[in-house]
Every structure is written in C-alpha cells, then in structure tokens.
Backbone bond lengths (Angstrom), bond angles and torsions (degrees), N, CA, C in turn:
res aa  C-N    CA-C-N  psi(-1)  N-CA   C-N-CA  omega(-1)  CA-C   N-CA-C  phi
1 M - - - 1.461 - - 1.529 111.78 -
2 D 1.342 118.18 -28.25 1.479 119.63 177.39 1.518 109.71 -59.92
3 E 1.327 116.97 -40.12 1.483 120.56 -179.98 1.504 111.04 -68.87
4 I 1.305 117.32 -44.02 1.488 122.45 -178.56 1.521 109.37 -65.79
5 Q 1.315 119.08 -38.37 1.450 121.99 -177.51 1.568 110.79 -98.07
6 L 1.313 114.80 28.23 1.449 122.21 169.99 1.554 112.53 55.74
7 G 1.340 115.56 59.43 1.447 122.15 171.93 1.524 117.08 93.11
8 S 1.312 118.66 -12.33 1.442 119.54 -178.63 1.523 110.56 -151.91
9 C 1.341 116.04 107.13 1.452 120.64 177.32 1.489 110.62 -63.83
10 G 1.327 116.60 150.87 1.439 121.26 175.12 1.521 107.97 -63.89
11 P 1.352 117.25 -177.85 1.479 120.56 -173.06 1.499 116.66 -62.98
12 V 1.300 114.76 131.87 1.475 122.48 177.35 1.516 109.37 -133.23
13 I 1.318 116.74 132.81 1.479 123.30 177.28 1.512 107.56 -108.77
14 E 1.307 118.30 131.17 1.445 122.79 174.82 1.531 109.81 -107.03
15 D 1.336 116.01 134.87 1.458 121.56 173.20 1.510 106.58 -123.42
16 R 1.324 114.38 92.54 1.505 119.04 -175.00 1.522 112.36 -63.02
17 S 1.327 117.04 -34.96 1.457 119.70 -179.15 1.539 112.08 -62.71
18 A 1.317 117.38 -34.83 1.467 121.08 177.40 1.536 111.30 -92.57
19 G 1.320 117.91 -15.32 1.430 121.14 -177.68 1.505 113.78 75.37
20 W 1.375 116.09 30.29 1.490 120.31 -173.04 1.530 108.32 -121.16
21 L 1.350 111.33 152.08 1.464 122.34 167.49 1.498 108.16 -117.20
22 Y 1.304 117.92 139.21 1.463 123.04 176.33 1.531 107.36 -118.79
23 W 1.340 115.35 119.71 1.475 121.21 175.27 1.505 107.12 -100.34
24 L 1.335 118.69 126.26 1.420 121.21 176.68 1.523 110.65 -82.80
25 V 1.299 116.61 120.06 1.481 124.56 -176.46 1.526 110.21 -115.39
26 P 1.306 117.88 164.97 1.475 120.15 -175.73 1.550 112.35 -60.24
27 P 1.332 116.00 148.54 1.457 119.55 174.17 1.527 112.38 -54.30
28 G 1.318 116.25 141.24 1.458 121.98 -178.09 1.501 115.26 92.45
29 T 1.339 117.64 -8.33 1.453 120.02 -176.95 1.514 110.83 -64.92
30 A 1.296 119.10 -35.77 1.477 121.70 -177.03 1.513 110.80 -60.16
31 S 1.322 118.18 -33.59 1.498 120.17 -178.04 1.529 111.78 -73.38
32 T 1.341 118.18 -17.80 1.446 118.45 -178.23 1.545 111.04 -115.21
33 W 1.291 120.60 -4.83 1.474 124.65 -173.52 1.515 111.26 -62.21
34 G 1.283 120.08 -48.87 1.466 123.64 -175.05 1.522 111.69 69.49
35 Y 1.321 114.92 -175.33 1.452 121.16 -178.70 1.529 109.80 -69.18
36 H 1.348 114.81 138.29 1.462 121.63 175.05 1.551 105.12 -143.44
37 A 1.323 115.42 129.55 1.454 118.97 -177.15 1.504 115.41 -64.77
38 F 1.340 116.50 -24.21 1.458 119.67 -173.15 1.522 115.23 -119.54
39 G 1.319 117.43 7.61 1.453 119.01 179.26 1.478 110.98 -157.94
40 L 1.284 117.87 147.05 1.458 123.44 -179.96 1.493 107.52 -123.02
41 C 1.344 116.33 131.01 1.459 121.40 178.51 1.491 109.17 -101.93
42 I 1.294 119.53 121.74 1.453 126.52 -177.39 1.505 110.13 -111.49
43 G 1.267 116.90 129.36 1.473 121.74 175.53 1.511 110.63 -128.66
44 S 1.305 117.54 -163.37 1.453 122.90 179.15 1.504 109.35 -54.74
45 P 1.310 120.66 140.61 1.486 129.74 11.31 1.495 113.02 -90.18
46 H 1.316 121.58 6.17 1.449 121.74 -179.55 1.527 110.87 -70.27
47 T 1.305 116.38 153.60 1.448 122.12 178.05 1.496 110.52 -129.65
48 L 1.300 115.17 159.09 1.462 121.16 178.13 1.508 107.59 -136.12
49 T 1.311 117.40 128.74 1.446 119.22 175.98 1.519 107.55 -80.29
50 L 1.311 115.26 118.58 1.459 119.96 -179.42 1.531 110.07 -81.91
51 P 1.366 115.02 142.70 1.493 115.58 177.22 1.545 109.58 -69.01
52 A 1.318 114.82 162.40 1.466 119.26 175.95 1.554 106.72 -57.98
53 L 1.323 115.38 148.26 1.441 121.43 -175.90 1.539 111.90 -58.26
54 D 1.314 117.51 -27.14 1.466 119.98 -178.86 1.518 112.35 -97.09
55 Q 1.314 118.96 8.25 1.473 123.16 178.77 1.530 107.42 -83.18
56 S 1.367 114.64 102.68 1.484 117.98 -176.08 1.520 112.93 -118.03
57 E 1.321 116.59 12.37 1.468 119.68 176.59 1.533 109.29 -161.30
58 P 1.353 117.27 161.93 1.435 120.25 -179.66 1.570 108.89 -63.83
59 P 1.317 118.56 164.21 1.457 127.62 17.10 1.513 110.06 -84.15
60 G 1.317 113.02 160.39 1.465 120.78 -177.70 1.504 113.75 76.59
61 P 1.335 115.48 175.83 1.473 120.06 178.15 1.535 109.06 -61.64
62 Y 1.343 115.89 144.79 1.461 120.95 -179.47 1.504 110.13 -146.63
63 W 1.277 115.60 167.89 1.475 121.98 -179.17 1.531 110.17 -82.39
64 L 1.328 116.20 105.32 1.459 121.53 174.08 1.558 108.72 -73.03
65 R 1.298 114.91 -39.15 1.492 123.25 171.48 1.534 104.41 -129.27
66 P 1.315 120.58 114.67 1.422 121.94 -173.91 1.531 114.35 -73.14
67 C 1.292 115.09 160.74 1.491 120.93 174.32 1.528 109.68 -64.75
68 V 1.287 115.71 128.25 1.482 119.23 176.50 1.517 106.30 -131.75
69 S 1.308 116.70 116.06 1.451 121.49 177.40 1.497 111.16 55.03
70 D 1.304 117.13 -133.68 1.473 122.75 -179.47 1.540 110.90 -106.49
71 R 1.303 116.78 18.22 1.472 120.30 -177.79 1.535 111.25 -74.78
72 L 1.338 114.46 129.31 1.458 120.96 177.31 1.523 109.70 -126.76
73 V 1.275 118.09 169.97 1.475 120.56 -177.43 1.532 107.44 -83.99
74 P 1.344 116.65 131.58 1.461 120.92 179.05 1.543 111.17 -73.33
75 P 1.335 116.58 118.58 1.495 118.26 -171.26 1.504 116.29 -65.80
76 Q 1.324 119.86 -35.86 1.439 118.51 -178.35 1.567 112.75 -68.15
77 Q 1.298 115.66 -38.05 1.482 117.76 174.35 1.506 111.49 -67.93
78 L 1.331 116.89 -37.54 1.494 121.31 177.52 1.497 110.40 -61.49
79 R 1.355 116.61 -45.00 1.470 118.64 178.79 1.510 111.80 -55.65
80 A 1.305 117.36 -46.66 1.489 120.76 179.42 1.483 112.78 -61.31
81 L 1.335 117.58 -42.52 1.444 121.66 -179.63 1.527 112.54 -66.86
82 L 1.342 116.09 -37.61 1.465 118.86 177.08 1.530 111.82 -60.90
83 Y 1.311 116.98 -38.16 1.473 118.55 175.14 1.517 113.67 -64.21
84 Q 1.324 116.30 -35.70 1.441 120.94 175.44 1.499 114.26 -67.82
85 I 1.352 116.94 -36.10 1.455 121.57 -176.61 1.515 110.75 -75.38
86 G 1.351 117.99 -43.99 1.440 118.23 175.34 1.504 116.69 107.95
87 S 1.337 115.53 -128.90 1.463 124.38 -162.13 1.512 115.04 -54.37
88 L 1.310 113.29 147.18 1.461 123.52 179.79 1.504 107.92 -95.71
89 P 1.335 119.24 124.53 1.459 120.87 -176.77 1.515 113.56 -73.45
90 A 1.329 118.67 -20.50 1.447 122.31 -176.64 1.522 107.86 -142.06
91 S 1.326 116.69 150.48 1.477 117.73 176.96 1.518 110.81 -72.56
92 H 1.288 117.14 156.74 1.463 123.31 176.72 1.525 109.32 -55.07
93 G 1.320 116.81 -41.40 1.474 121.86 179.77 1.516 112.27 -60.67
94 A 1.337 114.63 -40.03 1.495 117.79 178.84 1.513 111.81 -65.58
95 V 1.296 117.12 -40.14 1.462 121.62 177.76 1.493 110.07 -63.65
96 Q 1.356 116.76 -48.38 1.452 119.80 -179.68 1.524 112.13 -64.01
97 A 1.321 117.52 -36.50 1.475 119.35 176.73 1.526 112.02 -64.50
98 H 1.346 114.87 -41.68 1.477 121.27 176.57 1.518 110.97 -58.94
99 L 1.320 116.26 -46.92 1.509 120.45 -178.95 1.531 109.92 -68.99
100 S 1.325 117.68 -40.12 1.471 119.14 179.32 1.514 112.90 -60.64
101 A 1.338 116.38 -36.51 1.427 121.37 179.40 1.538 112.93 -68.04
102 A 1.303 114.91 -24.08 1.455 121.32 -176.39 1.537 112.07 -108.91
103 E 1.339 119.10 14.73 1.448 121.13 -173.22 1.515 116.05 -57.11
104 T 1.319 117.29 -26.05 1.424 119.43 -176.74 1.531 112.88 -87.84
105 L 1.309 116.72 -3.32 1.474 122.43 -178.66 1.528 110.92 -105.00
106 G 1.316 115.16 153.00 1.469 120.44 170.24 1.508 115.85 82.91
107 L 1.333 113.08 -174.48 1.454 122.39 -179.87 1.522 107.66 -95.40
108 Q 1.344 116.95 151.31 1.451 119.09 176.22 1.527 108.21 -86.31
109 E 1.322 115.65 101.50 1.440 122.74 -179.28 1.491 105.20 -126.64
110 E 1.321 118.95 150.20 1.450 120.97 171.08 1.516 105.05 -84.06
111 V 1.323 115.68 135.22 1.437 119.43 -177.20 1.535 108.69 -135.78
112 M 1.266 113.55 154.54 1.453 119.43 174.63 1.543 103.61 -105.78
113 S 1.298 116.41 129.29 1.462 121.29 -178.99 1.496 108.86 -118.74
114 R 1.323 113.00 133.76 1.487 119.12 174.34 1.469 108.49 -131.41
C-alpha cells in the first residue's frame, strides 16, 4: 500500500496479540465491500477503540501506519492486495465476535480488518 499511496500508506493499526491488522478505509466501504476470502470490512454498528495517536509500538494495539490528515486506505486497491497476500489469520466469525464484545468502546469508524 505504501507504493500505491505514493510512499505512505493510509492508517493501519496492528494488534500483535490477536494477529490482526486494521486498515482504516473511507466511510461507507462496508456496504459495498462484499465477501472477500482474506479480509473482512466492518462498519457501523461495530466500533473499534483506536490507540492513542502516539502509540507506535506494543504492548496492545498500535499505529503501524499513523493517521495523517484525512488520508485513508483505498478499498479497491486493498482488496486486490489482500488476494495477492493470501491466508486469513482469523476467521470472519472470530473478528466479528471480538468486535461485538467491544461494541461499547471506541469511536465508530469503518475499518478494514485482516
């Protein structure tokens, strides 16, 4: 994504303990994402607690690529890259269960979870 977004990928959160990456994509992406074997797009009513803006390493979730201005990850290019990368580290159900357990926490943002 760094190459596609000209040197700096949009915001990505890494949660090493869960083995997940979250790419922040534009609002509304979840309604058009559809099935994808290697990535799940979650939108409202799910929530994600974002790490502090200065959290750049573990423990806990941290910014692998920090938020910069209004730059988000382009979903169509992300879809294509996820097919190239391959395997899903967690089932869609596991991701949904994790987010459902945390629904009352965090900001309501549409996120891409892999």
